[in-house]
C-alpha positions, -999 to 999 in steps of 0.1 A, spaced: 262 -707 -518 271 -740 -494 309 -743 -504 328 -778 -487 352 -769 -462 374 -792 -481 374 -783 -513 410 -759 -502 411 -733 -536 386 -751 -565 361 -723 -570 357 -703 -599 339 -675 -615 331 -662 -647 306 -636 -659 288 -646 -688 275 -613 -709 269 -601 -744 277 -567 -752 285 -540 -753 247 -530 -739 223 -508 -755 200 -481 -740 173 -477 -728 176 -508 -703 144 -512 -682 153 -525 -643 150 -557 -642 168 -568 -671 186 -597 -672 217 -587 -685 239 -619 -679 249 -645 -655 274 -652 -630 281 -684 -629 304 -703 -596 322 -729 -608 323 -746 -567 343 -779 -578 326 -813 -571 295 -801 -564 278 -785 -594 284 -748 -608 256 -722 -591 243 -703 -619 229 -663 -607 210 -643 -633 223 -607 -632 195 -577 -638 198 -545 -645 195 -527 -607 179 -495 -626 160 -480 -657 189 -465 -682 172 -441 -704 187 -435 -736 210 -405 -738 207 -371 -759 234 -353 -776 249 -342 -751 254 -365 -728 267 -384 -760 295 -359 -760 297 -361 -726 305 -399 -728 333 -392 -753 351 -365 -740 353 -387 -706 361 -418 -728 387 -399 -747 403 -376 -712 410 -418 -695 423 -427 -730 443 -403 -727 450 -400 -693 460 -443 -691 488 -433 -707 506 -457 -739 498 -491 -731 525 -512 -720 534 -536 -750 543 -573 -745 579 -586 -729 585 -609 -757 617 -633 -738 651 -636 -757 657 -663 -773 685 -684 -757 715 -684 -783 
């Protein structure tokens, strides 16, 4: 990727995809796109593809994934609420 030396901090990247994805996924399937904004240069678009095939999970695979998801949420603790600034009186 070419970037101008005098470009400064004008580089931004964004991943665009439609998800969540459902198995089966075949190796090579296009799942999204990486868009790199390089300031004054045209945006660089790179397809994001699956590096491996994913078969649909059976009952035990789905139950294990659900249990892991629940454990991760429990271990994360309560979500912090956004701070609200007090109005100056």
